[in-house]
C-alpha positions in Angstrom: 0.0 0.0 0.0 1.4 3.4 -1.0 0.5 6.7 0.8 0.2 10.1 -0.8 -0.4 12.7 1.9 -3.6 11.8 3.7 -4.7 9.5 0.9 -3.4 6.2 -0.3 -3.4 4.2 -3.5 -3.9 0.5 -3.9 -2.7 -1.7 -6.7 -5.4 -2.7 -9.3 -4.3 -6.3 -8.6 -5.6 -6.0 -5.0 -9.2 -5.5 -6.1 -11.4 -8.2 -4.4 -11.9 -11.3 -6.4 -15.7 -11.2 -6.1 -15.7 -7.7 -7.6 -13.7 -8.9 -10.6 -16.0 -11.9 -10.9 -19.1 -9.6 -10.9 -17.6 -7.4 -13.6 -16.6 -10.4 -15.8 -20.0 -12.0 -15.5 -21.6 -8.8 -16.9 -19.3 -8.7 -19.9 -21.1 -8.6 -23.2 -18.1 -8.4 -25.5 -15.3 -11.0 -26.0 -12.8 -8.2 -26.5 -13.6 -6.7 -23.0 -13.3 -10.2 -21.5 -9.9 -10.7 -23.1 -8.7 -7.3 -21.9 -10.0 -7.9 -18.4 -8.2 -11.2 -18.1 -5.0 -9.7 -19.4 -4.6 -7.2 -16.6 -2.8 -9.5 -14.2 -2.8 -13.1 -12.9 -5.2 -12.4 -10.0 -7.8 -10.9 -12.4 -7.3 -13.8 -14.8 -8.0 -16.3 -12.0 -11.0 -14.4 -10.6 -12.7 -13.7 -14.0 -15.7 -15.9 -14.6 -17.2 -16.5 -18.1 -20.5 -14.8 -18.6 -23.4 -17.2 -18.6 -24.9 -15.5 -21.6 -23.2 -13.5 -24.3 -24.7 -12.1 -27.5 -23.5 -13.4 -30.8 -20.1 -11.9 -31.6 -18.6 -10.8 -34.9 -15.9 -13.1 -36.2 -12.2 -12.5 -35.3 -9.4 -13.1 -37.8 -6.6 -15.3 -36.6 -3.5 -13.9 -38.4 -0.6 -15.7 -40.0 1.6 -17.5 -37.6 5.2 -16.4 -38.1 6.7 -18.9 -35.7 5.0 -22.3 -35.1 7.0 -22.6 -31.9 5.5 -19.4 -30.4 3.3 -19.6 -27.4 1.1 -16.8 -28.6 -1.2 -16.2 -31.6 -2.4 -12.8 -33.0 -6.0 -12.0 -33.7 -7.7 -9.0 -35.4 -11.0 -7.8 -34.2 -12.7 -6.2 -37.3 -15.2 -4.2 -35.3 -12.4 -2.1 -33.6 -9.5 -2.8 -36.0 -7.4 -3.7 -32.9 -5.0 -6.7 -32.8 -4.9 -8.9 -29.7 -2.2 -11.4 -28.7 -3.5 -14.4 -26.9 -1.3 -16.8 -24.9 -1.9 -20.2 -26.4 0.9 -22.7 -25.5 -1.5 -25.5 -26.5 -1.0 -24.5 -30.1 2.8 -24.8 -30.1 4.1 -27.0 -33.0 0.5 -27.5 -34.2 -1.1 -26.8 -37.5 -4.5 -25.2 -37.2 -6.6 -26.4 -40.1 -9.8 -24.4 -39.4 -12.5 -23.5 -36.9 -16.0 -24.5 -36.2 -18.5 -23.2 -33.6 -15.7 -21.1 -32.1 -13.2 -23.9 -31.7 -9.9 -24.3 -33.4 -8.9 -27.7 -34.8 -5.3 -28.6 -33.9 -3.0 -31.2 -35.4 0.2 -31.9 -33.6 3.5 -33.3 -35.0 4.9 -35.8 -34.9 2.3 -37.8 -33.0 -0.7 -37.0 -35.2 -2.7 -35.9 -32.1 -5.9 -34.0 -32.8 -7.7 -31.7 -30.4 -10.2 -28.8 -30.3 -9.1 -25.6 -28.6 -11.2 -22.6 -27.6 -8.7 -19.8 -27.8 -10.7 -17.4 -25.6 -11.1 -19.8 -22.7 -8.1 -22.2 -23.4 -10.3 -25.2 -22.9 -8.9 -28.1 -24.9 -10.7 -31.3 -25.8 -8.8 -34.3 -27.3 -10.0 -36.2 -30.3 -8.8 -39.5 -31.7 -5.4 -39.4 -33.3 -5.0 -39.2 -37.0 -3.3 -42.6 -36.8 -6.8 -44.1 -36.4 -8.1 -42.1 -39.4 -8.6 -44.1 -42.6 -5.4 -43.9 -44.7 -7.1 -44.6 -48.0 -6.5 -41.9 -50.5 -9.6 -42.4 -52.5 -12.8 -44.4 -51.9 -14.8 -45.8 -54.7 -18.2 -47.4 -53.9 -17.8 -49.7 -56.8 -14.7 -51.3 -55.3 -16.4 -52.8 -52.3 -19.5 -52.5 -50.3 -17.4 -52.5 -47.1 -14.3 -50.4 -46.4 -11.6 -53.0 -45.7 -8.5 -50.8 -45.3 -5.8 -49.8 -47.7 -4.1 -51.6 -50.5 -0.3 -51.8 -50.6 -0.3 -49.1 -53.3 -2.4 -46.9 -50.9 0.1 -47.5 -48.1 3.1 -46.6 -50.2 1.4 -43.5 -51.5 0.3 -42.5 -48.0 3.8 -42.9 -46.6 5.3 -40.9 -49.5 2.8 -38.1 -49.0 3.2 -38.2 -45.3 6.9 -37.7 -45.5 6.5 -34.7 -47.9 3.6 -33.1 -46.0 4.4 -33.6 -42.4 3.8 -37.2 -41.3 0.0 -37.0 -41.4 -2.6 -35.6 -43.7 -4.6 -32.8 -42.1 -8.3 -32.5 -42.4 -11.1 -30.0 -42.6 -13.4 -30.4 -39.7 -17.1 -29.4 -39.0 -18.8 -29.7 -35.7 -22.5 -30.2 -35.1 -22.4 -28.0 -32.0 -20.0 -26.6 -29.4 -18.5 -29.7 -27.6 -19.1 -28.1 -24.2 -22.7 -27.2 -24.9 -23.9 -30.6 -26.1 -23.0 -34.2 -25.2 -24.1 -35.2 -28.7 -21.5 -33.1 -30.5 -20.4 -34.9 -33.7 -17.1 -34.1 -35.3 -17.0 -34.7 -39.1 -13.6 -34.6 -40.8 -12.5 -34.6 -44.4 -9.0 -35.8 -45.4 -7.4 -33.2 -47.6 -7.1 -34.0 -51.3 -9.3 -37.1 -51.1 -13.0 -38.1 -51.0 -12.5 -39.9 -47.7 -14.2 -38.6 -44.6 -15.0 -39.9 -41.1 -16.6 -38.9 -37.8 -16.1 -39.2 -34.1 -17.4 -37.8 -30.8 -15.3 -36.4 -28.0 -14.2 -39.3 -25.9 -14.1 -41.8 -28.8 -11.0 -43.9 -29.3 -11.0 -43.9 -33.1 -12.5 -42.2 -36.2 -15.3 -44.1 -37.9 -15.2 -44.2 -41.7 -18.2 -43.1 -43.7 -18.8 -44.6 -47.2 -19.6 -41.9 -49.8 -21.3 -41.7 -53.1 -19.1 -38.8 -54.2 -16.3 -39.6 -56.7 -14.3 -36.4 -56.6 -12.3 -34.9 -53.8 -14.5 -33.5 -51.0 -14.0 -29.8 -50.5 -16.4 -28.6 -48.0 -18.7 -29.8 -45.2 -21.3 -27.9 -43.1 -24.0 -28.7 -40.6 -27.5 -27.5 -40.1 -30.5 -28.9 -38.2 -29.3 -32.5 -37.7 -27.8 -32.8 -41.1 -24.3 -32.6 -42.7 -24.0 -31.3 -46.2 -20.9 -32.6 -48.0 -19.7 -31.1 -51.3 -17.0 -32.1 -53.7 -14.9 -29.8 -55.8 -17.1 -30.4 -58.9 -20.1 -28.9 -57.1 -22.0 -32.2 -56.3 -22.9 -33.2 -52.8 -24.8 -35.4 -50.5 -26.8 -35.0 -47.3 -26.4 -37.2 -44.2 -28.1 -37.5 -40.9 -25.7 -36.3 -38.1 -26.1 -39.5 -36.1 -24.8 -43.1 -36.4 -24.8 -44.7 -38.9 -24.9 -41.3 -40.8 -27.6 -42.5 -43.2 -27.5 -41.0 -46.7 -30.6 -38.8 -47.0 -30.2 -37.5 -50.5 -28.0 -36.1 -53.2 -27.3 -32.6 -54.2 -27.4 -31.8 -57.9 -24.1 -30.5 -59.4 -23.9 -26.7 -59.2 -23.6 -25.0 -62.7 -20.7 -22.8 -61.7 -19.3 -23.4 -65.2 -21.3 -20.4 -66.2 -18.6 -18.2 -64.7 -16.6 -16.8 -67.6 -13.2 -17.3 -65.8 -14.1 -20.5 -64.0 -10.8 -22.0 -65.2 -9.2 -19.9 -62.4 -12.1 -20.6 -60.0 -12.1 -22.7 -56.9 -15.0 -23.8 -54.8 -13.9 -22.3 -51.5 -16.6 -23.5 -49.1 -20.3 -24.0 -48.5 -22.2 -22.5 -45.6 -25.8 -22.0 -44.5 -27.9 -18.8 -44.9 -30.8 -18.8 -42.4 -32.7 -15.9 -41.0 -36.0 -17.7 -41.1 -36.4 -21.4 -40.0 -38.7 -21.9 -43.0 -36.3 -20.3 -45.5 -32.9 -21.9 -45.2 -30.5 -22.0 -48.1 -27.1 -23.7 -48.8 -24.7 -21.2 -50.4 -21.7 -22.3 -52.5 -19.1 -19.7 -53.1 -16.7 -19.9 -56.0 -13.5 -17.8 -55.6 -12.0 -16.7 -58.9 -8.5 -15.2 -58.9 -6.2 -14.2 -61.7 -3.2 -12.1 -60.7 -0.4 -10.8 -62.9 2.7 -8.7 -62.3 0.9 -5.4 -63.0 -2.8 -6.2 -62.8 -5.3 -8.8 -62.0 -8.6 -9.4 -60.3 -10.5 -11.7 -58.0 -14.2 -12.2 -57.4 -16.6 -14.3 -55.4 -19.7 -15.8 -57.1 -22.5 -17.1 -54.9 -24.9 -19.9 -55.8 -27.9 -20.6 -53.6 -29.9 -23.8 -53.1 -33.1 -23.9 -51.1 -33.2 -26.6 -48.4 -36.4 -28.4 -47.3 -37.5 -27.9 -43.7 -36.6 -30.9 -41.6 -39.4 -33.0 -40.2 -38.3 -34.5 -36.9 -41.2 -37.0 -37.0 -40.0 -38.7 -40.2 -36.7 -40.1 -41.4 -36.7 -38.7 -44.9 -34.5 -40.3 -47.5 -34.1 -40.3 -51.2 -34.1 -36.5 -51.6 -32.7 -35.0 -54.7 -31.9 -31.3 -54.1 -32.0 -29.3 -57.4 -32.3 -25.8 -58.5 -29.0 -24.0 -57.9 -29.3 -20.3 -58.9 -26.5 -17.7 -59.2 -27.5 -14.9 -56.9 -26.9 -11.2 -57.4 -27.5 -10.5 -53.7 -27.1 -12.2 -50.3 -29.7 -9.9 -48.8 -29.0 -9.2 -45.2 -26.2 -11.8 -44.9 -22.5 -11.0 -44.8 -19.8 -13.6 -45.6 -16.4 -13.6 -43.9 -13.8 -15.4 -46.1 -10.2 -16.4 -45.4 -8.1 -19.5 -46.0 -10.7 -21.2 -48.1 -13.4 -21.2 -45.5 -16.4 -19.0 -44.8 -18.4 -17.8 -41.9 -21.8 -16.2 -42.4 -23.5 -13.5 -40.3 -26.8 -11.7 -40.2 -25.7 -8.2 -40.8 -28.9 -6.7 -39.5 -27.8 -7.8 -36.0 -24.7 -5.6 -36.3 -26.2 -2.4 -37.9 -23.6 0.3 -38.4 -20.7 -2.2 -38.1 -21.0 -4.5 -41.1 -23.1 -4.5 -44.2 -25.4 -7.1 -45.7 -24.6 -8.6 -49.2 -20.9 -8.2 -48.7 -17.9 -10.4 -48.6 -15.2 -9.5 -46.0 -11.7 -10.8 -46.5 -8.2 -10.0 -45.2 -5.5 -8.1 -47.1 -2.0 -7.2 -46.1 -0.8 -3.7 -46.8 1.8 -1.4 -45.4 3.1 -4.1 -43.0 -0.3 -4.7 -41.3 -3.6 -6.5 -41.8 -6.8 -4.9 -42.9 -10.3 -6.3 -43.5 -11.9 -5.1 -46.8 -15.3 -5.7 -48.3 -16.9 -5.9 -51.7 -20.1 -7.2 -53.3 -20.5 -10.7 -54.6 -20.1 -11.1 -58.3 -18.0 -7.9 -58.5 -14.3 -7.9 -59.4 -11.7 -6.3 -57.2 -8.0 -5.7 -57.8 -7.2 -6.2 -54.1 -4.9 -9.1 -53.3 -5.6 -11.3 -50.4 -3.2 -11.7 -47.4 0.0 -13.5 -48.3 1.0 -16.9 -46.9 3.3 -16.9 -43.8 7.0 -17.7 -44.1 7.4 -21.3 -45.0 9.2 -23.2 -42.2 7.8 -26.4 -43.7 4.8 -27.3 -45.8 3.0 -28.6 -42.7 3.0 -25.2 -41.0 2.1 -23.1 -44.0 -1.0 -21.5 -42.6 -3.2 -18.7 -43.9 -5.3 -16.3 -41.8 -8.7 -17.8 -40.8 -11.9 -16.5 -39.2 -13.3 -17.8 -35.9 -16.6 -17.0 -34.3 -15.7 -16.1 -30.7 -17.5 -18.0 -28.0 -16.9 -18.5 -24.2 -19.0 -21.7 -24.1 
């Protein structure tokens, strides 16, 4: 305690723990919660996660310059501020994406997989990639049952593993936050293949799912008890998000060949647009990029497909979803793009901060990151953020969006 005349000053760290707890429980912004916990160790210990917090705008996790660093940098687009979070759990890990506010970590050389909430540092282990099917391609015509890999598959897998960091990484989609539901399902796609599998937290191994898709699977998303799985040719299938993951129906191939420069295009991701339970749509976004030394362009073309309202009383199968349409407007929705993945937000809930019918993406200019926006189907000369320094192919990681959550 320090005295100054007849008054005295006390250190902020000496504030009673119950006062810090009361303040933290009233926090309505993830950024405020992060700043509060960063004051000192006593505040960090006393801070309690709010029981309820409104939906937050996505944060951008920036390039990782050093995979052995115990910190990761995040950009809050609402304020434009950067935050450095202490995440020793992510050391020597590749982060392949995010879902429901959780990062997906792959660790070398063990192949360990886990989910990490970067704002609470809660970590949940998943089965190792060593239990993930090693098959590089599944063909339903080969066998009705998946019986493992051939010798050629094993040799190719070992060669690729040595080149790319011992294990393939995967894109992962969760049916819910694993701390909010005991029925959380984790669906994973092996990169550069049409092989995918699922598990639940606590399982010992991944379970292989037979697919009807012939081309490499590029995207997977979840909505209302169903997983929507899309390949890079724009075809897909719908499956129930429960064992044995019954095939409900097929998704007609998207006519993205109508894009004049589709030879440079890439199906980045699929996501769900839903502001009305009776009007839910699957959106496929094709990212077109052609860059030269002096000039170039990139654009995002959105295709929408209406989805039937699920009937919990029946187990519907045999659906054939048709009728993709190229859309000139996303209405009140905003898309956040980075690293080949999208998040979608209802812009009307963030009036004055983000705009509907816009794509937000990261750029790197003047030695810092910015978030820029443009309309779907419009061309822009802006270049996206560059890849980080290559310390190895495995750690080559682009910026990615994450929806902040404390649950």
